[in-house]
N, C-alpha and C positions, 0 to 999 in steps of 0.2 A: 812415953814412946806415943805419939799419935800414930793412928792406924788409918788406911785409907778409907776403910771400911765406917770408922766412925765422921771423916769427913764427907762421904757420901750420903749417911744419915742426916746430916746439918743440911745439906742442900737438898735431898729428898723432902724435908720438912719444910722448906721455905714457902712460903704462901706467895706466888704472883700476885702482886696488888691488882692488876688489871683485869685477870682471868678468874680472881677468888679460887684459885684450885693451886694445892702445893705442887713443886717441882715434881715431884715424885707420881703425883695421881696424872700426869701427862706425859708420863715416861720418859723424862728427860735422860741423856747419855752424859758421864761425866767421864773426864781425862784428868787424874790427879796426881800431882806430882809434890812430893816433900823431899827438898832438899836442906838440909840441917834444919834452920829457921826461915827457909823460905818456903813459900805454898803457891803452887799455880795450877790454877784450875780451870779448865775447859769444858762449858757446859754447850751443849748442842738440842736445842729444843726440837719438838715435832710441828711447832708454828711460829710464824714470821713474827717478830720483835722488833724491825728496825725503826719503828715510830718511837720507842721507849727503851732502848737497851741501857740506859743511862740511869731511868730509874727502876730498872730491875735491877743492875748491876751494881750498883753505890751501898744500897740496903743489904745486899749477900755479900759484899766484901767487908762491911761492918760486922754484921751477924758471925762469919767466919772467924774475923778477929777476936771477938768476944769471946767465942765458946772455944777456939783454941789457943789464944794469947799469944799469937804469933802476929809480929808488926808487918812484917812483909808480907801481903796478901795480894795476888793478882788474878783476877778473873775474867777471862775470855768467852762472850757470849755469841752463839751462832745458832744457825736453825737448819733442818734439812726435813722437807714436807715430803711425806711418802704417801703412796697408794692404800687406802683404807679398805675395808672389806664392803663389798654391797649385796646385793638379794644374790641368791643362790641360782646359779644357772643363766645370769645375766652377762653378757660378753660385754667388756670395758669400751671405752671409746677412744680412738687413736690421739695420742697428745694430749690425754685429760687424766690428770689423777685422780680428782675427786669431784664430785658433782653434789651441790647444796641446793636442794628444792627450797624455794621461799613460798608458803601458802597461806591462805587465808580461811579459805570455805565459804567467805562473803566478799563482795566486791564495796568499794570504798571505805576501805581503811587504811590506806595509804599503804598498800603490799608494794606497789612498783617503785615508789619513790623510797622505800626503803631496802629494796634489793639494789637499787643500784648504789644508793650511798655504802650500803654494805661492802659491796663488790668492791667501792673505791678504797673503801678504807682498808680491806685487805690487801689491795694494791700499795697502799702507802704505808703499810707496814712490811713490805717487800717480796709480796708475792705475785705470781703471775696468775693473772685473772682474767676470766672470760665470762662475760653475761649474755644468756641466751632468753630472749623475750617468748616464753611459750602462749601467750596469748594470742592466737590467730585472728580472734578476731576483733581484739581491740586493742594492737600493739601501742605501746605508748614510750618504750625505750627510745626510740628515734628522735621525740621533741627532747626527753629529758636529757639525752647526750648531746642535743643541738647538732644534730647533721642529717642531711636528706642524701648524704652521698649512696649510690648505688655499688652493690660488692660486684668483683671484677672475677672473672674465671678465667684462667689460662688455659684449661683442657676441655672446657664445657660440659666436665663432669662434677666438679666440685668449685667451691666459692671461697675467696678471702674473705677472713671478718673484717668487719670494719674497727677501726682505730680511733679511739678519741677518750681524752683525757687518761692515757694508758691503759686502758681495757679493750680487750678483744670483743666484738659484740656481734652476737645476728638477730636479725629480727624480719618478720614477715612486714614491717613498715620500711624496711630498707628495699624491698622488691615491688612494692606497690605504692599507688599515690596514697596521700596521706587522707584524703577523702574518699576513696575508693572502698566501698563494703566488701566484706568477704561473706559470700551466701554461698556458703559449702556445706554440705554435711557432714556428720561425723569421721566417717571413714576418710575422707580427704582432709579434714584438718589434722588427723592421728598422723596421716601420711606426710604431710607437710612440717610438722614436728620432727618427725625421724629423719626426714632428708635436712633440716637444718641443722640438726644435731650430727650426723653422720658425715653430711657431704660438706660441710666447714671446715678449711684446713686450721683448725686450733693449732698453737705453735705452743707445745710445753705447758699447757695449763696448770696450776697448781691447782684451782678452785675454779670450777665452772658454776657460776649463780643461776640458776633457772627461776626466772620470774613467772610463776605458774596463774593462768587464768582463776577467777573465783569460782567455788564450786568443787564438786565431787565426781566429775563426768568423764567423757572420754580421753582429756588430755591426762589427767591425773593417772587414769587407768592404764593409759599408753605408758606413762613414764614409771610409774610402778612393775610393769612386768616387763618393758623392753629397755628401758634406761637405767644403768648402774647409779643409782643414789647412794653416795656415803651417809647421807644425813637430811633431814628436815628440819625447817624452822617454820614454827607458826606465828604469824603477825595476828594481832587482835585489838580492839578497843576495850576500854572498861565496860562498855554497854552492854547489857544482859545478852540481846537479839545476836549482838557480834560474838558474844561468847560461845553463844549457842551454836552457831557455824563453825567456830573455830576447833570446838570438840569434835564435830563432825571430821573435820581433816586429820586431827591427830587421831579418831578411830582408824580413818582410811589409811594412813601410813602404819599404823599397828598391825594391822589385818595383811600387808604385803610387807612386813619384816623390815620397814625401813627406819631406823631409830631417830625420834626425834630429839635434835641439840636442845629443845626448848622453846619459850614462849617470849615474843616480843610485845610489849605493852605500847601500841602507839597511840597519839592524841591522849595522853595520861593525864596532862594537865594543860592550863592556859593561863599565861601571864599576861596581864593588860600592860600594853606598850606605854600608856598614857599613867596610870597609877600604880602599876606594880600588883595592884592584888591579883591573887593568885584564886584560879576557880577550876572545879573537875568538872568540866561539862557533860561528860558522857558515863558521870560515876568515878567511883576511885574503888581498888583493891581486885578489881576482878579478875586482872591476869595472875594475882598473886596465890587468888584461891583457889584457881584453875591448876596453876602450877603445886600447889599442894595437893589438891584433889588427886591429879594423876601421876603424883612423885616426879616432877620434871622440872627442869629449871627456868626460874622467872631470868631471862637473858639481860633485861632492862625495860627502861621505860624511856619514851620520846613523846617531847613535847608537841602541843597543837599550836603553832607556831607560822605565821605568814611567809617568814623567810625560806622555809623548807619549802613552799607552795612556789613562791617566786624563783628561787633559785632553781628548781626543776623546770619551770615553765620557759626559763630564758635558756635551758642547756647548759647550765653550771650548776650541778645539784651540791650542796651545801658542804660535803667533805671537801670537795674542790675550791669552792667560791668563798668559803670563810674557814680554812683549815684550821685556825686556832682559837674556834668559837667553842662554846659550850656545846651546842648541838653536833658538831663533829666529834666532840669527846666523848659524847654520849655514843653516838654510830661506832666509833673506834673501839669501845668498850666492848660492847656486843659484838661487834665483829672479833674481836681478841677472844672473845669467852666460847664463840662459835667455833673458832680453828683450835682453840685450846682441847674441847670437848672432843673434837671430831679425832685429835692424835691421841685421845685414850683408847680408841676402838683397836681392834685389831687390825692387822696388815694385810693387803690383797698379796697373797703370792701364788696366785693362779699364772702368772706371767713367767714366773721362775721354773715353771715345770715344762716340759715339751709336750704338744699333743700326739697322745698315742692311738694309733689307727691300725685296726684290726683288719686283715685281707684274708679271706678264702680263697685258697690256690684251688 
């Protein structure tokens, strides 16, 4: 006689082919019913999987049939994205469950392009996603999203996010002319970041992706001290000098107790469009060696491809411009791994408890 615990163990040990994690590792919830020779399983994941339910479900059904010798097996897959732990003492953002910071430590590694494509990939998998452009001096997300729309404010105190390609977004680039320079000192920049973050009317956002500026300066310090970050991602190229700065970004997040989900190696390889010759222009293996050195995950590698640049410049990032391309598949795989690793983390129960105020009579 089959036991529910046996079925649950089979499910927990099943490896999600896209996240490279077992369902047990990502803390899956199961609802198992055995009625004579019929097995009905409900699986609730902590990360969105709308883009690949069939690819996830079909092998799982086959595995359950094989392991249980039952022929009537049905599996229903759903997901529920919860709020996860952040730095101690940092208040949450209204209507935002999780914040994912995308950092590089160095400019020119394709961090902004990676940020917008990851946000779009999470949205394509069924999450409600926001994108905050934290680069006050050089905002690039308005161009990449293909809009110059100005935010509206109904009450004069808060602003509505700009919606484009299914994303809610906010950027200093929406508030000023594209060619206007931001000649501000550090305190003004950090205040602007806090206002964009807190005064934007985000609507039930599962993941807010923050595109950080390069470096480890005022913006990053404000982010770590005042913004509830669920996890961070480091973007680098295989080049030694890029990896050097990426290590600084990694160390910064470690010091402020923000978990790093992993490393993305951008511009990993280039394939000639004429002859098909593959060349590692910026070197090879840098991201993998850094991941091993600091015992974190290499989330994936992205190519140096002219289409990525062209799509972003035209306001249609590759994930929406070419949803069935190999490049989009790479972005989607990385986004799923980030979401799955975030689902492993402890949940934030701070909102479940009332605020206790002690008064002296």
